[in-house]
N, C-alpha and C positions, 0 to 999 in steps of 0.2 A: 829320264834312262837311269837304269841299273844298271849295276852288275851281275856276277853268279850268284853277290853272297844277299843279293838283294835290296843290299844299302844305294843308294841316289850316290850317283860320279859326283868326287869332287867338281867336274871341269864342266858342272848343268851353269846353265844360263839361266834359264827359266822353265815351269812347267807348272802344270796342273792336270790331274789325276783324272777328274772327271768336271761337266760345269753343265748343269740342269736348270730350264728355264721352262714355264708355263706362263704367255701369256691369256689377260682374260677379256681385252678389249683394247681398239687401237682406234681415234677415230681420225680420219686422213683431213677433216674439215679444221681442228683446232691442235691439231698433235699432241692431243691428250692421250697415253696411253696409262693403260693398268696391269699390273704386270702382278700373280697370281702368285708367283716364289722363284724364286733365283738364287739355286744352290751349287758352292762350291769344293769339292773335294782334294785335298792337300793339296794348297799349291806351293808351286817349290823355287828357288833364287837364294841367291849368292851376294853380298854387294861387300862392295869390298874401296875403303878411302885411302886410299895414297898419296904424297906426294903431285903425283900426276892425277889427282881430280878423280870423282868417283866414279867405280866401274858395274858397271848392272845390263843385265840383261844383253848384255855381246858388247854394251856400247861404252864408251869414256867420257862422261862429263867435264867438262873443263871449267872452273867455277871463273877465271879468268875472261872463259867468255859472254857470260853468264854478265858481269858485269860490265865489257866494253860494251855488250849491247844496253844496258840501262843504262850507261852513261852517256850514249849515243838519242835515246828514247827523251832524261833529260833535258838533250844540248838542243832541243825543238821544244818551245812553249808549244804550240798549237799539240800537241800530243798528249804534253803532263793535264792540259790547260779541259782538255776533253774525254783523259782516259773516264773519270770519273759522273760524268754524266754520264756519258756510253756506260758503264755499267749499271748507275740505278734503270737508264733506259730496262736494260736487257731484264732486269730482276724484278720492275714493276710496271715494266709496261702492262697495256692489253692483253698482248700477244704472250707475252709471260706469263701470267695468270693463268690464262684457257688451255696452253699447253702442258698441264699439270704431269705429272708422271709421279705415279704412285706404287711404291712395293706392298705387298699385304705378305709377304715373310721373305726374309733375305737371311741365309744361313752361307756359315763355314765350317766345312769339320777338317781337321787334316790340313796338319803345318810341316816343313820342313825348310826354315827360314833360317841362314848364319849371314849378323854381320858381322865383318872386320875391317877396327884401322888399327892399319899400317903406320900410321905418323905416331904414335903413341908410342911410348917404350916403358913397360916392356908392351908390344902390339894387345889391340883389345879386342876382343870374338868374343860374339855372344849368340848361342845358337838356338834357335825358338824351335821348338821340336813337335807342339802338336796345339792346335785350338779348338774349341767349340766356341761359334758365335753366329751370334743372330738378331737381329732385326723385326720388331715386326713395327706393320700403320706405317709406315714412311710414307708421307707423300711430300710432294717439292711445296706444297700448300699450308704445313705445318708452318709455314715462315711467317704466316701471315692470317691463319684463321689459327683457332683454336684445338688442334689435333693429336693428341696425347702417345706419345712411341715410347714405346716398351724393350729395351734390350738389356743380353748381359752376355758376355765374352768370358772364357776362364782359359789363362795360357799355361803350357807347360813348356819349361826348360828342359837344355842337354848338358850334360858334365862339359865341368870346367874343371882347369887345375888349376888346384890351390897351395897352397900351404897346408901342411898338416896339419892335426888341432892338439899338444901336449899337456893334459892338466897338468896345474903350477903345484912342485913339492915345496916350494921355501915363500917365503914369507918378504925378501926377494924378489923372487917372481912375481909372486903376486901385487907386488908394489907397481914396479912398470907397466905389466901389463892393467893396471887401476888406471897411471897415468896415460895409459896410449904413447910410450914411448917407446922409439924402435931402437933398436941397439943396428949398429951400423956391422956389414957383413954380414948378418946373418942370413938378410932373402937368398943369399945366391945357395946358401949351403943347406935351406929349408929343404926339409923331406916333402913330396910333392905328392898327392891324391889328387881325383878325380870325385868330385861332389856334382851336384846340379843348379847350376846357375839360381834356382829357384823354385820350390816346390810347386807355388801355385801360384799364379794373379787372375784374380777375378774382379771382373766389372761387371756392376747390374743399375741399372735406372729405370724411371717412366721420368719425361720430362715431356712439357706442353710448352712450344716457342712465345706463342703469340698469345695476346698480345702481348703481354709479359711472363717472362719462366719461371713458371713453376712447378715443383717434381723434386726427385730427388735422385741422388748417384751416392752407389759405396764401392770404393776401391780396396780388394786386401792382396796384402801380398806377401807371402809365405818365404821366412829363410831365402831371404834374397842375398848372398854372398859377394858381399863389397872390395875385396881383393880384387876379384877381373876388372874392377873400374882403378886401380891403383895410377894405367897409364894417364885414362883422363884428368884424374885430379894433380899430378908431378907438375901438370907447368907454371901450375899457380901457389905452386911451394907447397903443394896439404900431402903429408906423408901416410897413404892407406894400404898398411899390412894388413890385416886379418879385421874382418866385425858380418855379422850373418841381422839383418833386419826382419821385422814382422811392422805394418805398416796396413793403418785401419783407418780409413778415409772418409768423410760422411759428409756427402755434402745438402744443402733442402734449401731449394730455390724456393724463395714466400713472393711474386710475385714484387707489387712494391715497394714491395717490406723486404728486399735485399734477399739475401742469400748468405743461411748459416752453418759455421763448418766447425769439424771436429774430427781431430784427429788425434790417434797415438802412432808414435814411434818407439818402439824398441830394439835394442841395438844390446845385441849381444855377442861377447868374445872381440871387443873392439879395439883393435889397433890402429890408433888415429896421434897425428903430432906435425905441426907446422911452423917457422921462425915465429921471434916474439912479435907481435901484431901483425897476424897471417891474416891471410882472407876470410875464414870464419869467425874470431876473434875480432873484428873488422866489421863483419858485414850482420854480425848479431848481436855486436856492441856488447860483449859479454864484459864483466863486468873484474874479469881476472883471466890468465892466460886458458890457451884450452886445455893443458894438462893439469889445471888446476880444478875448470871448473868437470873434466872428465869424471873427477874421484871423488868429489861432491855429488855426485849428480848417481853413483853407480851404488844399489841397491844391495842388499846382502846377497842378493845371489847373484852379485857379480854383472847385472843387468843396470840398460842407460833410459830411463822410460820417459819419454813427452808428451805429456798429453797439453794439447792444446787445446780449442774453446773460444769465438771468437762470429764475430755478426760484421757481416756489408751492409751498407744499406744501398737501393736499386744504385747511383750514380757508380759506386763503388765497382760495378763490375765493367762499364764502359772506359771508366780511367785506368783499370790496371790497378787499380788499390785489394782486390786483393790478395797479390803477394806481397804488399807492404806490409800489411797487413797481419796476416800470418808473419812476418822475419817479425812482425814490433811482437807477435801473444810470443813468441818465442822465444824471444830477448826478455821478455818480462817473468818468464816462467822460470829459466834460468836463473833472472837476480832476484828471484824474489827462494829458491832451492838454495840459492848460494849467500844471501842471507840468514837464511834461518841454520845455518848449516855453521857457524864460528868456531872458528878453531877445532876443526872435529879432527885433525889425524895429534896437532898439538896436545891439544885438550883431552886424551888420551892416554897420549904418551906422559903428559903430567898428572894422571892421577893415579900413573901407575908409579912413581917417580915421587909420587906424595912433592911436589912443587904446582907451587900458584903460578900461569903463567900468562896474567892476569897483571902479577908486578906487585902480590902481596907479598907476606912472608911467606915460606915452605911450611905445607902440612903437615901434622904427627906422624907418622906411621906406627903401627904397633904389630909388634911382630909374633 
């Protein structure tokens, strides 16, 4: 529903401007269904996570209820023992293989979804305002037969309240910005402005799942504002004051040879801090405190670029090695960058003053 201005009402539960489907063939004897096209136009929904659970579609989902149900199932040995067998039979049995579902084209155009988390301080609000997505040649047989699936999605976001950025006009302001330090009390006094949560998120790919994953996936995110995620980061001890991220991710699946990952993360206007031995430093095994690492990684334009490339074997996709390999690669890259920038700040100051900070005699100065 919309108001007089055409805007969607805030109390909307769920909506869909239109839906169209064209069925090509259905075989009652086997249950096989072939769909020529499915198109959804402007899905609309509001999701709110609060202390009392998740509210969606006019229903409140309480996490404790799910936990209780899981506990009851766990207490029944027969249920737990039979669950994997039942699932495997449904997926791999003869009936499942014959009752194939194929969709030649599935598309979504338009989007109006708002995700709100009131359990964080400040509350986290993520508005998603546009989507153009398409999946071609999908079939349930793709999990057992070599059938390529192509897809793309372009996601747009609405505006959020963020701190207004001001160019540093002093050396002290520049140093504070480089190290990621936040000045206590500034957060509440900062002037706010509205900027898009991100410019665009683009996902593309072509995958063949069987017998081994082959193909490629690319993900590009432009100008993602980091400040709106401050509430999510704060419980871990990370203070996220500002920042903008450009992300380029390339995955190439090579069957039995595993997957190759190439990633470039570019942070701008980064304002980030954490306590000594904080979660970021521990997770990445940083060779120095976070503020020192941020300063050493900053380039002449004030940006932090983190290029990472690594390869994981076929077994790594099943054991979760992909994430750990990525974390290790990032830590190694940062370690090399820090090692190649010894005493960057002190060395520069020492050169100006004519002092050898390595322990030698003061250098001669000519005026």
